[in-house]
Each structure stands twice: as C-alpha cells, then as structure tokens.
N, C-alpha and C positions, 0 to 999 in steps of 0.2 A: 470430592472431599465433602465430608458431612458438615452441613451448615443449616441448623434449625433457626427459626425465629426466636428471639428473646421475648419475654413476656411484656417488657416495656415497648419493644418495637411493634408487637401485635396491638397493644393498647393504643399506641400513637396512630397507627393506620386506621383503626376502627373509629377514631374520633370524628372522622369526616362524615360518617354515616349516622351519627348519634341520633338524629331526628328523622332519619329516612328509612331505616330498616324495620321489618315487621317483628316486633318483640314477641309476638304470639306464634311465630313460625316454628314448626317442629325442629328445624335445624338449630335454632336458637336454644330451644329447650335441651337438645342433645349436647350442645356446646357446654351448657351448665352441668349436665349430668355426668358426662364422660371424663375420665382421668387421662388427659392427653399426655402427661408425663410418662404413663405406663406404655402408651403407643410409641413414644419416642424411644423408650428403652428396648422395645422389640425391633425397631428399624435400624438403630445405630450399628449393630454388628455387620450390616450389609454395605457399610460406607467406610472408606478410608479416612483416617483422622487427619492426615497431613499430606496426602498425595492427590493430584488432579485439581481441576477447577472446582470452585465452590458450587455445590449442588443446589437444586431447587429444595426448598423446605420439604422433606419427605412427608410430613404430616399433611401438607397442603395437597399432595397427590392422593393420600388416603381420603381426605375430605372430598375431593372431586368425585371419587368412586362412591362415597356415601351419598352425595348429591344425586348422582346418576341412579342409584338403586332406591333412594327415598322417593324420587319423583317418577321412577319407571321409564327413564329416557332410554331410547333404543340403542344409543351408541355413545362412546366417549367423545367423539367429534361433535355430536349434536349437543352434548352436555357442556362442552367448552364454549360453544356458541351462545348457549343460554346464560352462562355465567357472565359473559361480556356485558349483558344488558340488564342483569338482575342484581339489585343493590343488596338484598339479604344474602344472596350467595356470595357476593364479594366480601361482605362483613364476615361471614362464616369462615372464609378462606384467609382473611387478613390482607386483602389486596386493596391498595389505595386507588383513588380515582385515576391516577396516572400509570399504575402498574398494569402490565399486560398479562393476560391469562396464559398459563402454561400450554404448550403445544399438545395436542391430543396424542401424538405419537410418544411423547415423553411419559404420559400417563400409562399408555399401553405397554411400553417397554418396562416401566417400573413394575407393572403387575405380572408380566410374563417372564421377565428375565432377571430383574434386580432382586426381588424378594422371594424367599422360599414360601411355597403354598401353605406350609404348616403354620405360618404366621397368622393367617386368617382364621384357622381353627383355634389357635391360642387366644386370639382376640374375642372370638365367639365365647369360648370357655370362661374368659375373664369377666365378660358381661353377665354370664349365667351365674357365676359364683357370687358376684355382687347382689344379684337378685335373690340368691339363696340366703345370703347373710341378713337380708332385710326381712326374711320370713315369707316370701311370696310363692314359695314352691311347696307342694304337698307330697308326702310319701304314700298317699292313699291310692289314687287311681290315675293310671296313664292311659293314653290312647295311641295307637300306632296304625299307620297305613302307608300307601305308596301312591305316587302320582306320576304322570308321564310328562316329560319335557321333550318337545320336538328338537331333534338334533340339527345343527347347522350343516346339513348335508343333503344333496339332491337324491331323492328316493329312487331315481332311475339309474343312477350310477352305482351299479351293484355287481358283485362278482361271487361265484360259488367257490367256497374254500373247504378242502377236506381237513378236518382236525382229528387228531388221535387223542383218545381219552382212555383212562384206566377205570374200568368198572369193578367195584368191590361189593361183596355181599354184606348186607347188614347183619352183624353177628347177633344182635339182640332179637331180631325177627327169627333168625334160625333157631335160637334157643327156645323161643316160644313154640315154634312148629314142632321141634323134636320132643319137647316136653309132653305135648298133646299126643304125638304119635306113639311115644313110649308108654303112655297111660293106657293105650288101647292095644299094645303088643305089636305095633308096626315098626318096621326098620327105620332108624333115624336117617335124615338126609345128611349126606357128607358135605362139608363146606367146599364151595367152589373157589378155585385159585383166582387172583386178580386177572382180568382179561382186557386186552387192548382192543378197543373198537374204534372204527372210523366213522365220523359223522359229517354230513354235508351241511355246511352252515353258509347262509347268505350274508355277506359283509359289504359295508359301504367302502368304496374306493376314496371317498372324501374324508370320512372320519371312521377309521376302523374300530374305534372304541364303542361306537353306537351299535345298538342291537335292532333287529328288525321287529316291528310291532304291527299286528293286524287288529289291534283294539278299536281304533277309530277309522281305519281305512282297509278295506278288504284286500287291496293290492299290496298293502304293507308300506310303512314309512319307518325311517330310522329315528330312534329316540333313546332317551335315558330314563331311568327311574330315580325319583327322589324318595328314599325310605325315611320316614319322619316319625319321631316320637314326641308327644306333647304331654304336658301336665294339664289335667282336666280342671284344676282349680281356677286358673287364670289364662290357660291356653298358651303358656310359655313353651317355646320349642327347646326340647332337651337334646335332640340329636337330629341331624339331617345328613343322610349318606347317599351318595350317588353311585349308581352301578348302570351297567348296560340294561336295555329294556327287556332282555330275555332272562333276567335274574328275578325270580319271584320273591316276594317279601318274606315268606315263611322260612326261607333258607338263611337269611341274614339277621333275622329278628333277635335271636339269642346273643349273637355277637354284638349287636348294637346295645342291647340291654346291659351287657357286661361293660361296654364302653361308657355308658351313662353312669353306671355304678362307680367307675374309676373317677369320673368328674365330680360327682356330687356326694358319693359315699353311701348310697342306699339304693335298693330296688323297690318296686311298688308292692302293695298288698294285692292289687288286682289290675288287670289290663284289659281294655276294650279293643276288639279287633274286627276287621272286615271279614266277609265270607271267604276271601282269598287266602286267609290264614287258617282255614279249616283243615288242619293236618295233624294226624295222630302223633308223629314224631315231635312236632312243635308242642303239642299238648303234653306229651310225656316230659319234655325238657322243662316246661313251665311248672309242672307238678313237682319235679325234683327240686326246683328253686322255691317252692311254696308260693307261687304266684297264681292266683285264681284268674283264669282266662274266660272272658265272655265273648264268644265268637258268634257272629251272625251265621244263619243257616245257609248252607250251600246246596243248591239243587244239582244233583248229578243226572246226566242224560243217560238213562238206561232203557234198554228195549225190554220192558216188562209189561205184562198185562195189568191194566189199572186195578183189577180186583185181586191181583196176586203179587203185589209189590213186596220187596223184602222187608220194608218198614212195617208191614201188617202181620208179619209172623210174630207169634208170642212165645216167649221162653217159659215153659211150664215147670221144668225141673232141669237139673244139670245135663247139658248137651242134648236136650229134647225140646224141639220147636214144633208148634202147631200152626198150620197154614190157615187162611181164612175159611177154608172148606172143612176144617177139622181133621186133616190128615197129619199124622205124627211123622216128624223128620228126625232121624238119628244120625250121629256122627258117622262119617264114611272115611275121609282122609284129610290130610293137610297138604297143600301144595306149596311149591317154592315161591309162588307169587305173593305169599303172605295171607292166604285164606284157609279157613277150616271149611270143608264141604260136608253138607248134610243132605241125605236122600231119604225117601219115604221108607218107613219100617217094613212095609209090605210092598214088594215090587209090583209095579203096575197100578198103584193106587191112584195115580193121576190120569188114568185112561178115562176118557169121556168128560174130563173137566174142561170147561170152555176156556179157562186161562192157560191150559197146556198147549193148545193149538196143534194137537196131534203130533207132538215132537217127542213123546215119551215122558218119562217122569221128570218133574222139576228138580233142579239142583240148587240148594240154598248155600250161598257163599257168605261166610261171616269173617270179617277182618280179625286178624290177631290182636289188633288195637282196639277192639270193640269196647273194652273197659273205659278207655280214654274218650272214645266218641260218646259213650253214654253219659260220662261226667260233664262233657261239654253241652250235651242236650239238656241235662237237668239244670245246669247253670243258666243256660239261655232261657229256659221256660220259668225260672224262679222270679220272684218279685223284683229282686235286685237286678236280674238280667233284663227285665222289661223296662226298668228305669234307665239303665245304662244304654239301652238301645237308642234312646233319645239324646244321650250325651254325645255320642260319637259324631253325628252330623253337625252339632253345634260347636265342636272343638277342632278335631283334626281336619274335617272337611272345610270348615271355615278358614282354618290356617292356610290350607292350600289355595282357596279362593282369593284370599287377601294377597298372597304371594303372586298369583297370576294376574289378577285384575289391577293391583296397585304398584307392583314392584317388578313387573316384566319378566316373571319366571315361567311364562307359557312356552318360551322358546329358549334354547341354549344359545348364549351369545358367543361362546367359544367352542373349540373343538378339542376333544380328548377329555377323559374322565377327570384328571387332576384340575383342569381349568374350569370345567363345569362345576366341579366341587367348590371352587373358590366363589363362583357366582352364588351357589346355594348357601355357603357360609355367611357371605355378606348380607344376603337377603334375610336369613334367619336371625342374624344379629340385630338388624334394623327392626324387624318385627318385635323382638324381645325388648329392644330399647323403647319402642313406642308405648308398649303396655306398661313397662316399668315407670316411664315418665307420668303416665296417666294415674297409676296407683299412688305414686308419691305426691302428686298434686291433690288427690283425694285425702291423703293423710293430713295435709296442710289445713284442710277444711273439717278435720275431726272425724273423717270416715276411714277406719282402719280395716282393710281387707286382707291382712296377712293371715297365714295359716294358724289355727288354734285347734288343739285336740279336743 
C-alpha cells in the first residue's frame, strides 16, 4: 500500500540533525533543487492505494540509489551500511535517530521488480527539460562518443552460437554504381535478393546481452557500450544509450539524435565525433539533416607502397587520376563492393615502377561515397575543425571520465541491457544535476552562464 512521508513528518524528523548535517554537501543542494512531488507522481502508479501493508516511502528508496551513485559506492548493501553512520545521509532520507535503514534487498527489489525501467529515463528527461528552461543548453554544437563498460560476467564462461541474419543490399550504393556504369556503356548490376546468412557469435553464458570486446584485452572480455551525446556549452548529457559492445557508434547515432530532438525540440548545427564515426553512410545521413560533422581522421591499414598511396593520387579532370609518378588512370569498372576502379590509360605503364612490386599494373579503387569523405576532410582541416578538435576531449571524454572515476560507471552493476541502462540513466541524471546546481549558484553571485545568441 502506497504510503509516502508528509512534509510535516519529514520536517519533524530532520529537526534532530539541525546542527549536525553538512549544509554544503551535494545531496543537500540536490534536495533543494529537485521537485520531489514530481518523483512521487511517477512512483504512485506502481503501488496499490488501499491493499497490502503500508510500504516504505518510495522516495526514500530512490534517494538511497541517488546516494549510491553520487558517492560511487559499489553496492546497495554497502550504501545501506554507510547510511547507518552518516548524519547527512540520514537527513537526506528523512530518517530519525531511532529509525532503522531499509534493508538492501528492499531497494534491489524496488529497482528490479517494482518500478518500470522507463521511469528512470522519464526522470532523466525531466531534469534535462528543467535545465533547458533555464537556458543552459545550446543548439550550436554537440559531441558524441561511446565508452566501454565491463559486464558483470566471467570472460571465460563463453559459448559459440550460430545466429541467422538477413543480408540486404544497399539500394543507394547500387544506384550510384549503375549510374557510373551506364555513363560508360556498361551493363548495370542487377539487385540481389535478401540472403540469409549464418554467423558464429561468441556469447556469455552469464549475461547473454553482453558483447565480446577485444579493445582492452586480446583474449576478449564481455562488455557494453554507453553511446553518449553531450552539449558542448556546459557538457550536459543529452542522451546515454546502452548496447552490446559489438554495436559500433555510427550505427546508432542518427537514431539517438532523433531521440534527443524528441526530448528538447531541436538538432544541432554541428556535431563533433571520434574517428570511429568516420563512415560515409553516417556522413550522408548528417548532410541530409543539415548537420555539419567534424570527424577525426581514421587511419586505415592498407597494404600500399608508401610512395604510391591512394591519398597521393590527384584528380586532374573528371574520372582521370594521376599517380605520384605521373601515370594517368582512367575509369575501368564499378564493383558491387561499392568502389569505382581505375587503371592506367596505357597497359603496362606501371612496369618497372618500384611501387608496383612486379605485380602488374596498379588498380586505384575510389569509394562511391568519395564526395562525403571529401567534405569530411575539408571540414576537419578547416579553422573551425581545428578548434573543435580540442573541444571533444574537454567535453565528452571528460564526461566519461567523471562517470567512471566518481560514479562507478567503469563496471556494470547489473546484468542485461535494460538494467545496465538504468545504471547509466541514474549516473547521467546525477552528472547533469551537479552542473545545474553549480550554474545556479553562480547566478546567485551575478555570473550568468546561460546560452545567448
């Protein structure tokens, strides 16, 4: 049965600590900033009004989780032990000197079974909208990246699973290939029907949702990815999405930008990205939404001679390239892999060239998305691109560092994507609250750091 604390009851219990609790503590500032009535309205539907025994105050259970994530404690059990002996924590929860701390299992069951996981996303969005109302968000520049969270799973307990997937051909790529082929009188490529393929995937027997990552361990460990978007004005977190570790960021970025637009009503003018987002399809999608992307350069490992790299070829006129040795390359064909192939105008021109390595004439392959790669390069080398190169480490990377060092996000406390997502939502909400409290305190001293055009 739903039974919250009344305001008078809470005030009465806090009187005992009037001269004992730390008034400058972050939790005390959060208590003044948050609208706890809104939190009550979110939790009330999950409790019966007139059946069962009177419940613990649900807001107290939420506050226990907030204490855990603010301090970066490793478990709910350890958090409850700290609350027993910390006066400021007891003041924050509204526990008198004689009241016992709720059992850690009650908090865990509240998190995993009582409340819908979507409540935590709603709470995160509520805090973000309050920050937007006060003008601390900017529509100018965003930054996006992903980080790895080690899963709560033994890396040695693994099994190979055969998964069936449907492979479909990219229609846009096929159109670009056939356009070039028809231009030179070649037969267009016929579209391939969807094909079912079998892939062998290594899965964890402990947490099947986790993916195998070899980023930090050559033998592989199971992990999740936290895909995050931040506002570069004050580093507020706009979105934090959890996936398996084998899902790259460029696949989910457009979906997450659309989700942020649904929350706050706009998309950015420009976005700063890591080298892992150097992808032509992503570049095309961002261009269609009129978002300027500044992507770090990605080095591709190609078996090319240092004096005859593809990047050193010059386009002298339409479909005519010149290699570093002065040999002209003209269009030959377009392959289904998504490349236009260029070969020397005169067969055998590469004979005797030290870069050819006696393997015959060189074949230059140019991506059908070369137009978008060229735009990304021009932006990266522009003055604005060089400035924003310094912005990303100070915003998105700092946000991840704060999450891991101060709030325990280096490891997943739970198993399964939905519960790891709860951990990420609560951490992101607390990071936003900390910055919001600081900016509001500066306003009281006459320093206004809100967004102005």
